[in-house]
C-alpha positions in Angstrom: -17.2 83.9 69.0 -18.8 87.1 70.1 -18.0 88.3 73.6 -20.8 87.6 76.0 -22.4 90.2 78.2 -21.8 89.4 81.9 -25.4 90.5 82.9 -26.9 88.3 80.2 -24.8 85.4 81.3 -25.9 85.8 84.9 -29.6 86.1 84.0 -29.3 83.0 81.8 -27.6 81.0 84.5 -30.3 81.9 87.0 -33.0 81.1 84.4 -31.4 77.7 83.7 -31.0 76.9 87.4 -34.7 77.8 88.0 -35.8 75.7 85.0 -33.7 72.7 86.1 -34.5 72.8 89.8 -38.0 74.2 89.4 -37.2 76.4 92.4 -37.4 80.1 93.0 -34.0 81.6 92.2 -34.9 85.1 93.3 -32.9 84.8 96.5 -29.8 83.4 94.8 -26.7 85.5 94.0 -23.4 84.8 92.2 -21.9 84.1 95.7 -24.5 81.4 96.5 -22.8 78.0 96.9 -24.0 75.4 94.4 -24.6 73.1 97.3 -27.4 75.4 98.4 -29.1 75.3 95.0 -29.9 71.6 95.6 -28.7 70.3 92.2 -28.6 66.5 91.8 -26.0 64.9 89.6 -28.4 64.3 86.7 -29.5 68.0 86.9 -25.9 69.1 86.4 -26.0 67.5 83.0 -29.2 69.4 82.2 -27.6 72.7 83.4 -24.6 72.1 81.2 -26.7 71.3 78.1 -29.1 74.2 78.5 -26.3 76.7 79.1 -24.5 75.4 76.0 -27.7 75.7 74.0 -28.5 79.3 75.2 -25.0 80.7 75.4 -22.9 78.5 73.1 -20.5 77.6 75.9 -20.8 75.8 79.2 -18.8 73.8 81.7 -19.2 70.1 81.3 -20.6 67.8 84.0 -17.3 67.0 85.5 -16.2 70.7 85.6 -19.6 71.7 87.2 -19.1 69.1 90.0 -15.9 70.9 91.0 -17.4 74.4 91.1 -18.3 76.0 94.4 -20.5 79.0 93.6 -22.9 80.1 90.9 -20.3 82.8 90.1 -17.9 80.1 89.2 -20.2 79.0 86.4 -20.4 82.7 85.2 -16.6 83.1 85.4 -16.1 79.9 83.4 -18.4 81.0 80.6 -17.0 84.5 80.4 -13.5 83.2 80.2 -14.4 81.6 76.8 
């Protein structure tokens, strides 16, 4: 698989979070705790599916539950 650009990954994560939560993500950073994003369990499934669709890799639902920050999602994706 082609190596993903970190900036593109970050932009895609923010876009997906905005789409799923229907919230303004302009104030979020990679250090923002996922608890502050306001994701419900069912939304985590959507986040995983959309990231996989757009980037070809994503943490699954159970992995997402254990993540602390938005940056954890980025790091997971860039690791693969």
